[in-house]
C-alpha atoms as an extended CHARMM CRD file, in Angstrom:
* protein
*
       107  EXT
         1         1  MET       CA            -65.8580000000        3.3290000000       54.8440000000  PROA      1               0.0000000000
         2         2  GLY       CA            -62.6970000000        5.1630000000       55.6180000000  PROA      2               0.0000000000
         3         3  GLY       CA            -60.6010000000        6.6030000000       52.8340000000  PROA      3               0.0000000000
         4         4  TYR       CA            -57.1980000000        5.0670000000       52.1480000000  PROA      4               0.0000000000
         5         5  GLY       CA            -55.1600000000        7.3160000000       49.8510000000  PROA      5               0.0000000000
         6         6  VAL       CA            -56.0140000000        7.0900000000       46.1400000000  PROA      6               0.0000000000
         7         7  MET       CA            -58.6320000000        4.3900000000       46.6100000000  PROA      7               0.0000000000
         8         8  ALA       CA            -60.7420000000        6.5290000000       48.9590000000  PROA      8               0.0000000000
         9         9  ASN       CA            -63.3130000000        7.3890000000       46.3750000000  PROA      9               0.0000000000
        10        10  GLU       CA            -64.3030000000        4.8610000000       43.7160000000  PROA      10              0.0000000000
        11        11  GLU       CA            -65.2720000000        7.5570000000       41.2390000000  PROA      11              0.0000000000
        12        12  SER       CA            -61.9560000000        9.4700000000       41.4200000000  PROA      12              0.0000000000
        13        13  VAL       CA            -59.5240000000        6.5600000000       41.0350000000  PROA      13              0.0000000000
        14        14  ASP       CA            -56.3250000000        7.8180000000       39.3570000000  PROA      14              0.0000000000
        15        15  TYR       CA            -54.9060000000        5.2520000000       36.9540000000  PROA      15              0.0000000000
        16        16  SER       CA            -51.9090000000        7.3320000000       35.8490000000  PROA      16              0.0000000000
        17        17  VAL       CA            -49.6910000000        5.6290000000       38.4390000000  PROA      17              0.0000000000
        18        18  HSD       CA            -50.7020000000        2.2100000000       37.1390000000  PROA      18              0.0000000000
        19        19  GLU       CA            -50.1790000000        3.2430000000       33.5130000000  PROA      19              0.0000000000
        20        20  ALA       CA            -46.7330000000        4.6640000000       34.3120000000  PROA      20              0.0000000000
        21        21  TRP       CA            -45.8510000000        1.4170000000       36.0970000000  PROA      21              0.0000000000
        22        22  ASN       CA            -47.0280000000       -0.6300000000       33.1230000000  PROA      22              0.0000000000
        23        23  GLU       CA            -45.0020000000        1.4950000000       30.6780000000  PROA      23              0.0000000000
        24        24  ALA       CA            -41.8960000000        1.2300000000       32.8630000000  PROA      24              0.0000000000
        25        25  THR       CA            -42.3370000000       -2.5200000000       33.0930000000  PROA      25              0.0000000000
        26        26  ASN       CA            -42.6630000000       -2.7370000000       29.3170000000  PROA      26              0.0000000000
        27        27  VAL       CA            -39.4860000000       -0.6880000000       28.8660000000  PROA      27              0.0000000000
        28        28  TYR       CA            -37.5750000000       -2.9070000000       31.3130000000  PROA      28              0.0000000000
        29        29  LEU       CA            -38.8360000000       -6.0120000000       29.5600000000  PROA      29              0.0000000000
        30        30  LEU       CA            -37.8220000000       -4.5950000000       26.1840000000  PROA      30              0.0000000000
        31        31  VAL       CA            -34.3220000000       -3.7240000000       27.4950000000  PROA      31              0.0000000000
        32        32  ILE       CA            -33.8920000000       -7.2400000000       28.8750000000  PROA      32              0.0000000000
        33        33  LEU       CA            -34.9620000000       -8.8240000000       25.5820000000  PROA      33              0.0000000000
        34        34  VAL       CA            -32.6520000000       -6.5920000000       23.5130000000  PROA      34              0.0000000000
        35        35  SER       CA            -29.7630000000       -7.3280000000       25.8900000000  PROA      35              0.0000000000
        36        36  PHE       CA            -30.3860000000      -11.0480000000       25.5850000000  PROA      36              0.0000000000
        37        37  ALA       CA            -30.5100000000      -10.8120000000       21.7870000000  PROA      37              0.0000000000
        38        38  LEU       CA            -27.2240000000       -8.8550000000       21.7400000000  PROA      38              0.0000000000
        39        39  LEU       CA            -25.6310000000      -11.4200000000       24.0300000000  PROA      39              0.0000000000
        40        40  MET       CA            -26.6460000000      -14.2600000000       21.7130000000  PROA      40              0.0000000000
        41        41  TYR       CA            -25.3410000000      -12.3250000000       18.6880000000  PROA      41              0.0000000000
        42        42  ALA       CA            -22.0430000000      -11.6570000000       20.4820000000  PROA      42              0.0000000000
        43        43  ARG       CA            -21.6120000000      -15.3490000000       21.2720000000  PROA      43              0.0000000000
        44        44  LYS       CA            -22.1460000000      -16.3530000000       17.6460000000  PROA      44              0.0000000000
        45        45  ASN       CA            -20.0360000000      -13.5750000000       16.1020000000  PROA      45              0.0000000000
        46        46  LYS       CA            -17.2490000000      -13.1990000000       18.6510000000  PROA      46              0.0000000000
        47        47  ARG       CA            -14.4880000000      -13.1180000000       16.0090000000  PROA      47              0.0000000000
        48        48  LYS       CA            -16.1900000000      -10.4060000000       13.9520000000  PROA      48              0.0000000000
        49        49  ILE       CA            -16.6500000000       -8.2670000000       17.0440000000  PROA      49              0.0000000000
        50        50  MET       CA            -13.0820000000       -8.7750000000       18.2450000000  PROA      50              0.0000000000
        51        51  ARG       CA            -11.7750000000       -7.8620000000       14.7770000000  PROA      51              0.0000000000
        52        52  ILE       CA            -13.3810000000       -4.4270000000       15.1790000000  PROA      52              0.0000000000
        53        53  PHE       CA            -11.4610000000       -3.7120000000       18.3850000000  PROA      53              0.0000000000
        54        54  THR       CA             -8.0760000000       -5.0930000000       17.3550000000  PROA      54              0.0000000000
        55        55  MET       CA             -5.5190000000       -2.8070000000       15.7490000000  PROA      55              0.0000000000
        56        56  PRO       CA             -4.7660000000       -3.6260000000       12.1160000000  PROA      56              0.0000000000
        57        57  PRO       CA             -1.1560000000       -4.4110000000       11.2970000000  PROA      57              0.0000000000
        58        58  THR       CA              0.7980000000       -1.4070000000       10.1040000000  PROA      58              0.0000000000
        59        59  VAL       CA              2.0330000000       -2.8360000000        6.8270000000  PROA      59              0.0000000000
        60        60  ALA       CA              1.5850000000        0.3730000000        4.8310000000  PROA      60              0.0000000000
        61        61  ALA       CA              3.5020000000        2.5450000000        7.2710000000  PROA      61              0.0000000000
        62        62  THR       CA              7.2640000000        2.1780000000        7.1920000000  PROA      62              0.0000000000
        63        63  PRO       CA              8.4750000000        1.3300000000       10.6800000000  PROA      63              0.0000000000
        64        64  GLU       CA             11.4840000000        3.0110000000       12.2150000000  PROA      64              0.0000000000
        65        65  PRO       CA             14.7000000000        1.4240000000       11.0060000000  PROA      65              0.0000000000
        66        66  ASN       CA             16.1860000000       -0.8010000000       13.6240000000  PROA      66              0.0000000000
        67        67  PHE       CA             19.6360000000        0.3990000000       14.6650000000  PROA      67              0.0000000000
        68        68  TYR       CA             21.0280000000       -3.1450000000       14.7370000000  PROA      68              0.0000000000
        69        69  ASP       CA             19.7090000000       -3.8440000000       11.2320000000  PROA      69              0.0000000000
        70        70  SER       CA             21.1630000000       -0.6150000000        9.8630000000  PROA      70              0.0000000000
        71        71  LEU       CA             24.4740000000       -1.4070000000       11.5520000000  PROA      71              0.0000000000
        72        72  GLN       CA             24.4700000000       -4.8460000000        9.9350000000  PROA      72              0.0000000000
        73        73  LYS       CA             23.7920000000       -3.2900000000        6.5340000000  PROA      73              0.0000000000
        74        74  VAL       CA             26.6560000000       -0.8350000000        6.9610000000  PROA      74              0.0000000000
        75        75  ARG       CA             28.9670000000       -3.6300000000        7.9740000000  PROA      75              0.0000000000
        76        76  LEU       CA             27.8660000000       -5.7700000000        5.0450000000  PROA      76              0.0000000000
        77        77  ARG       CA             28.4710000000       -2.8720000000        2.6660000000  PROA      77              0.0000000000
        78        78  GLN       CA             31.9540000000       -2.3740000000        4.1140000000  PROA      78              0.0000000000
        79        79  GLN       CA             32.7150000000       -6.0770000000        3.7070000000  PROA      79              0.0000000000
        80        80  LEU       CA             31.5390000000       -6.0100000000        0.0880000000  PROA      80              0.0000000000
        81        81  GLU       CA             33.6870000000       -2.9590000000       -0.6350000000  PROA      81              0.0000000000
        82        82  MET       CA             36.7300000000       -4.6220000000        0.9210000000  PROA      82              0.0000000000
        83        83  TYR       CA             36.0470000000       -7.7890000000       -1.0800000000  PROA      83              0.0000000000
        84        84  SER       CA             35.8130000000       -5.8450000000       -4.3370000000  PROA      84              0.0000000000
        85        85  ILE       CA             39.0380000000       -3.9480000000       -3.5350000000  PROA      85              0.0000000000
        86        86  ALA       CA             40.8140000000       -7.2280000000       -2.7650000000  PROA      86              0.0000000000
        87        87  ARG       CA             39.5620000000       -8.7810000000       -6.0230000000  PROA      87              0.0000000000
        88        88  LYS       CA             40.8050000000       -5.7810000000       -8.0160000000  PROA      88              0.0000000000
        89        89  PHE       CA             44.1610000000       -5.9660000000       -6.2640000000  PROA      89              0.0000000000
        90        90  ASP       CA             44.4150000000       -9.7200000000       -6.9550000000  PROA      90              0.0000000000
        91        91  GLN       CA             43.5430000000       -9.2070000000      -10.6290000000  PROA      91              0.0000000000
        92        92  GLN       CA             46.0930000000       -6.4330000000      -11.0090000000  PROA      92              0.0000000000
        93        93  HSD       CA             48.7040000000       -8.5110000000       -9.2080000000  PROA      93              0.0000000000
        94        94  GLN       CA             47.9860000000      -11.5220000000      -11.4340000000  PROA      94              0.0000000000
        95        95  GLN       CA             48.1900000000       -9.3620000000      -14.5720000000  PROA      95              0.0000000000
        96        96  ALA       CA             51.5230000000       -7.9440000000      -13.3720000000  PROA      96              0.0000000000
        97        97  GLN       CA             52.8470000000      -11.4600000000      -12.7650000000  PROA      97              0.0000000000
        98        98  ALA       CA             51.6450000000      -12.5640000000      -16.1830000000  PROA      98              0.0000000000
        99        99  GLN       CA             53.4040000000       -9.5990000000      -17.8240000000  PROA      99              0.0000000000
       100       100  GLU       CA             56.5910000000      -10.3510000000      -15.8960000000  PROA      100             0.0000000000
       101       101  SER       CA             56.4680000000      -13.9830000000      -16.9680000000  PROA      101             0.0000000000
       102       102  VAL       CA             55.9500000000      -12.9100000000      -20.5710000000  PROA      102             0.0000000000
       103       103  GLN       CA             58.9010000000      -10.5200000000      -20.2960000000  PROA      103             0.0000000000
       104       104  LEU       CA             61.0430000000      -13.2360000000      -18.7210000000  PROA      104             0.0000000000
       105       105  SER       CA             60.1260000000      -15.6930000000      -21.4360000000  PROA      105             0.0000000000
       106       106  MET       CA             60.9590000000      -13.0930000000      -24.1010000000  PROA      106             0.0000000000
       107       107  GLU       CA             64.4470000000      -12.5610000000      -22.6770000000  PROA      107             0.0000000000
């Protein structure tokens, strides 16, 4: 019989190629099973996984003050100051009128 590669001699058959193939096949099968298990886990726990990758809200950090908001606060403060000045003026004016009326009634 003619020799064909590794199988030429029955006594010197090298099984290392077959063992390596079997180990590689086992590794591929294991990778496929683990991938399938991870896929099933991801389907069941999609919200938990997405919560990991989303940014948490920055409640603790003070955000930059908005210019429009600060402008509104300044304007509100100015309006309150003007209101208080007007009230003081009205009170003083009323007191002056009351004193004048008292003086007129005394005369």
